N, C-alpha and C positions, 0 to 999 in steps of 0.2 A: 306236295305240300300241304298238309293237310288244317284248317282252320274250322276251330272249334263253329259249333254253332251261337253260341253266348258271343264271343270274339266277335262273330259277323252282324252280329245286333247291335254291340256294342257300338263298333265301328260305323256301323250306316246310322244310326241314330244320331253321331256326334259330330255326321257329316250335314247330316241334313238339317241339324237344329244351326250349326253356324252356315249356313246357303242360307237356312230361312231368318236366321236373325239379319245377314246382310240384302235381304230382299223388303225386310221390313224397315230397315236402316233406309235403302235406294227409295220405300215407298215415301217416308217420312218426308226426304228431300226432294222427291218430287211435287209433295205436297207444300213445302215451304219454297221450295226452291232455293233452296240454302244448303250449303255443304256442310259449311261448320257450326256445328249447332252446339256441341261443348270443347273444350281446348285439344280433348281427344282425337276428334276430328283431324285437326292439322296443327300441332302445338305452334309450330311456327308461325302459320299463320295467323292463328288465335292473338299471338304475342303484336306481333303486327296490325292486328284488330285495337286490340286494347291501346296501342299507342296512337292509333287514327282516332279511336273513339273520343280518348282526351284530347286529340287536338280540336275534334268537332265540340266537344263540350265549351271547351273555350272559345273559340270560335262564335260557338252560341253565345257567352257572356260580352264577349267583346260586342255584339250589334246589340244588348242590351245596355252595355254601357253607352256605345254610341249614339241609341236614340236620349238615353235621360240626357246625356249629355248636350246635346242637338236643341233637347226641348228649353235645359237650363240658360243655353247661353241663346236660344231666341226670346225667353223672357227678359234675359239682363239688358239683351239689345233694343228690347221695346222699350223697355223701362227709364237704357239711356236716350235713347233718339227722345223721349217726353219729355226727359230735362234739359236737350241740347233745345228742345222747342222751345220750353219754358224761359229759358236764358237769353234767346232770341230776343222772346217779348218784352222782358225786363230791361234788354240793352235798347230795344227800341223807344222804351219809356222813358230811360236815360238820356237819350237824343232828342228826346221832345221838350224834356222837363230846361235841355243843358240849352235852347237854343238863343236864348237871353232874351224872351218876350213873355216869357208865362209870369206869373204872377203867385204869391204865396200860397192863394188860393188853389189855384191849379198843380203849383207843388205838390202841394198837401193830399191832393185826390191822387197825385201820379205815387205818392210815399203810401196810401193806401193800396193801392195796386198791386206796387212792388211789393208790400207785405205780404200780399194775399200768395202772391206769386213764391214768395220764400217757404209758409207752409206747405204750398204744392210740392215744391221740390224737397222739401223735408220730408213729407210724404214718398215720396216717390222713392230718394235714396230709404228709406227705412222701409221697402218693402216687401213682403213675403211670399215663398211658393206655396205652391197646391198643398205642399207638406208642411206648413207655417215656421218654413226655416227661412231667415232672413237673406236677403241675395246679397249683401255689400259687407258683408260681416266678417269675412274669410271663416278660420275654420270655430270662430266663437258666435253659429247659427240660432241659438238662443239668446242673444244678445242683440236689443239696437243699436247699427252704427252708430247713428247721430243723438244727443241729448244735448238743452240748450244749460248752460251754465248760467252760477247765480250775475253772475256780471253780464249777462247779454250774450256771449260768445256762446258758439257749439264745439263740442269736442267728440273726436274719432271714438269710439268706444270697441272697434274690432280690430283683428289683427293684419300682418299681411300674410297669411299662411294661405297656398293656393289647395285646392283639393285635387287631388288627380284621379282619374279612374284609367283603368289600362286597355285602350281600343286594340291592339295588336300584339303580337312577340315584340315584346322587348321596347314598348310605345305607349306612352300614355299624354293623356293633356288635362288640364286644368279646368274644372266645369263651373267654376266660381270668377270673379271678378270681383277684387275686392275694394272697400271704399279708400283705401290709402291708395289705390292705384289708380283710380278712377275719381276723386275728387282730394284728397291730401295732400296731392304733389304740385298742386295747383299753384306755377310760378307769381308770385305777388310784385307785382308793378310798384306798388306804393310802398316801399320798403324804404323811404330816403326820407326826412323832414328840415327845414329849416328855424332859427328861431333870430329875430331881431337882435340885436347886441348895439345898435345905435341906430336913434335917440333911444333915450331910455324910455321915454314916454311913446309911443306909437302916434305917428301924424299923421300916420294914412295915406303920405303921399307915393310909397315906396311899397309892394305888395310882392312878394316873392312865394312862389306855390311850393310848398312839400316838394314835389316834383316825382314821374315817374321813370321807372328804369326802362327805357326804350330798347336800348339794345345788351344783353345779360353778358357774355362777354366780355364785352369793354369796362362795363359795370364790376364786375369780378375779378378781373386782371388790372384796372387802373385805378377804379374808384375806393375801392375799400382801403387802399394801401397805405392812402393819401390824406384820409377823413380826419379829425375834423376839418373842413375848408372855411376859408373867411371870405365872404363876399361881399365886397366894397365899392361902393358908388366915388370914382372917382368926379363925377360928373355927369349931367341927367343923360350924357350921349356914352360914356364909357364907363364900363365894367372891370372892379381888378379880380382876380381870383387866387387865394395864397392856399397853398397846402398846409399841417399838420405843423411842419417843420421853418412854415415861413416861405417859401419856396413858390417866386410868380408864374402860375400855369394855367395864364391867362388865355396864354396862346394853342391853347388845346380845348376853350371854347367857340363856340359857333362866333362866326366874323370878328374872331378874336376879342370879344367882350363889347365890342361896338349894339349899342342898343337906341332905339328909338326915344323921344322924349314926346311924342304926338298923346296929351292930354287924352287917358283913359284907353288905351290902345294895348289891346293883348297880345303881347309877342313872344316868343316862346325861344328860351335860351338852351343848348345843349352843351353837358359838361360830362366827361367821361362818358359815354353810357345814358345818364341822367335826364330828362327831358325837364325844362321847369317853363312854366308859365309867371311872364312877369308884366308890371303893369303899372304904370308913373301917373299919379294923382293930382297934376298939377290944384291949385286953389287960385281962387281969385284974387288977383293982389299980385301972385307968383311973376311977376315979371321979368327976375333972372332966376330960370330953370336951373344952371349949374349951380347955384348958390342957397340952392334950398334942396336939392335932389344928392350934393357931393356932401360925404359925413355919415350918409346909410349906409348899413353893415349890419350884415346877416352872419350867422352860422350854417352849415351846409355838411352835414352828418347824416350816416347810414340810422336808422331806426334803432333804438337802444332794444335788445331785450327785454324781453316781460316775462311773467311768471303765473299760470293756474295753479291755484292752491287749494285744496280742501282738507277738512279733518277727517281722521277716521270716527267712524260710528262708535267705534268703542273706545274711545277716548272717557276719561274719567271727572275729566276739566270742562269747562263749557270755554273755555280758550279757543281764538280762531287766530290767523292770520290774518292783517286787515289791509296789508302793502309790502310792496316788496320788490327792491330794486339792486340793480349792480353799482355797487359803490369801490369796489376795487376791480377796474375789470383785469390787471394781470392776474391775479388771482382767481376770477372767473374762469376766465379761458384757460388757465391752469389746471384746475380742479375740481372745476364746477361739472357732475354727471351728465350730458349730453343726453342719455337718453332717461332722464328722468333722475329724481332724489327722493330721498326718506328725511323729514327731520324729525328726529326722534329725542323727547326730551329723558333724561334719567331722572331728574329730580326738578323743584321749582325753577330754578333758574340754569340749572347744567342741560349741556343739548350734545348731541352729534347728531351730522348728515354723512349718510349713506346713499352709495347707490344704489338705486331699485334694481328688483326687488330685492327686498333685506332675508338673509339667508342664515342659517347658523353659522356659515362660514365669513357672514360679510366683516368687512373693516372698515371702521369711519371714516371717509376724505376730511372729514372736518371736522372740528371738535369747539367745545367754547362756551360762555355763559351769557345771562341777560344782562345787557346793559341799559339802561333808562329805557325800557319796555320796549328794546329791539335784538332779536339776536342776529348775530352778524356770520354767516358761515361760508365759505368759500368764493369770496367776492361777493357775494347780494346778504342783503340786510333785510329780515322780515319785520315788520312791525305786528307788534301783539297789541292783541284786545279781549275785552269778552272774559277775561279773568286770568288768573293766574296760574300756569300750565302744570298738572300734575306730575307725577313719575310715570313711564309709559304710553303719553301721550304721543301720539305720532300724526304726523302731518304729511300728506305727499304735493310733490312740488314737480312740476315740469316747466322747463322754459322753453319761452318761442322764440325765435330768432329772425320772426318774419321773412325769411325767403319764399316760404309758401302763405298761401291763406285759402281755405276751403273757401266753396263760393256763398256759403252760408253767411260767414259771416262777411262776406262783400256787399251780401247784400242788407244786411244790415246799417253797415256804414253810407250805404246810398239812402235809403231809409232815414236816418239820423241827418244827413247834407238835405235832404228833399223839405224834411220836417222844420227847418230851421229857418225862421223869417230873413229876409234879405232886402223887402222892396223898400226903395229910398235909400238903400245902404251901400254904395260901391264897393266897397271893403270887402265888405258879407260877402256881395256877391261873385265877386274874384276870387275868392275864397271859395266858396260854393262851388264855384267853375271848375278847380284845382282839385276838388275832392272827387266832381261826377267823373273827370276827366281817370282817377286814379281807377274809380268803379269801375268803367267802362271796360278799361284795359284790362283790369282784375275778371272780367266778365269773359272778355276774348280769352284772357289765358285760362280763363275754365273751360271755356267750349273748346279749345284744343284739347285739352286734358284728356274730354270727355271722347274728341275725335279717338285719340291714340289708344284708348281705353275699346272703342268700337273698331276698329282697325282689327286691335289684339284678338276678339270675339272672330271678326269677320275671316283672321288669317285660321282661327283652330278650326272657323268651321269647315274651310277649304281643308282640311289636314282631316275633317272627322269625313268628308267625303270624299278624298282619295283614297284613307283607310277601308271606308265601307267598299268600293270598287276591288283590293288588293283581299280585303277577306271573304267577297264573295266567290273572286277566282279559287282563293284556298279551299272555301268548304266545297264549290263545287269538284276541282281536285280531289281533295277526301269524300266526297260522296264517290267518287269514277272509283277509284283506289277500294275502298271498302266491298262495292260490289264486284270488281274483278277479284276479288281475295275471296268473298263469302260467296258471294248468290255461285249456284250450277248453271251451265248449258241444259237448255232444256230435252235438246233434241240427246245430247250425250246422256242424261238419266232417263228418261223411257227407254231408248235404245237395252240401257243397261238392265234397267229394272223387269223389260221384256223378257230378256237373257234370263235374268235371275229366276223367276218363275216358269220359265220355260224348263232350265233345269232342276227345277223344286219340281215339275211335274213327271220328269221325266226320271227322276230319282224315286218318286212313287211308284211309277209302272214299273222301273229295274227291280226295285225291292218285294212287288208282290210276284211277279214271275219267278225268280231268286227262291223267296220262301216257299212258293208251292211243288220245287222239286223235291224229291226224297226217294227212297229206295221201296216205300210202301207205293208210290204211285206208279212202278214197276211189277207189282205184282199181280 
């Protein structure tokens, strides 16, 4: 077979170029120790590396999220612990002030200190992180969680939204603690009240406190269904309790309603989950205690709902709501929006009540006209003042059923009680003791709520620790797998490079020998 000289040159050059390219590629592989530099090097391996790279990037992001969440939870934990310590100090002060030996001046000093604690707690509740975001506002991180109303109470302005960050495949944790969970759900132990019904003028001989809820389960299951109750004194040593239907339920009271007529004795009466403080104050000349105590009676009931109202800044009139109360319990229970309402005037006298927030599709739950300066809607009567409402005026209305009470309001009530003079007035002193018992009970409830929030933070912290360990294991496995796919075997690469270089040298020698052959060399 004859091979043309040109064909030989072309074939040899192509083979040499291919082998040279292989040697160059192997040399680059020996330099980087990576066998896959482009998808063409290993299409299947490159695809696996792409997926592993995406997993690695996700794991890096999870690590960042865990670090961010850990820092946020640590700051929240520190802040909540500080609030708990402040409340413990307030409780110590309350106990000291309620020992029966303090004077008005002492209590006034205690009130000042509790007022300072209240401002400290308010500042801590409105704490911000290093980015200027409020810690306890939920998703409304640019809104201060708590603000004071015109009546001295405090309102939570945040929401109940948790801000979640992913910490693993299919796993996320809340990075925040809402004020709603940490402070607003504090059980209010002081949600009952007593009102003397006989005699018409209080003679101070019988003082019955408003009571505190000692056992919530019993209160919810038994007390609320039978109210209002009538507590009447048959004698100085026996009281009788009847429910709203007139049924005698005295047997459910502690000691079956038997009390002591020891003058000035502070004694407890428990009934359907409510603990009441009773004092009998006999006067000089009361030779027959039964005769002077019998006939005293009180109404015992749950504290009625109250309302926080505010006018919208855009109202064109100067009208305000000066007071509000439930006047039709049935209509109120059936129709009033539990999540808040908006009272909107369509003229100077006509109005509609909507469930908040009002949207284009909202329909009024109640409508009416102003009568005698009052607007009654869904069983609630709103007293109007400050001028005549204008069409388009709106008022925000939020009901308070007193089932819960934030600790700022509890501290306010304690300050008020401590600032009230009681020296030389045994009746006022006994009422003060009842108010302080309610405050101390609510402080315990607030501390328990903060403890629950701290427990939640601790549980999330444990989850972060566990997931960190899992992510580190996944990251190590990811790195190992990527290395096994991408990285070269040094010995194999160097051997292959040496072989390819040797083959190139041999090809060069062979080419030079063959090209020197010709007929002219034989002449």
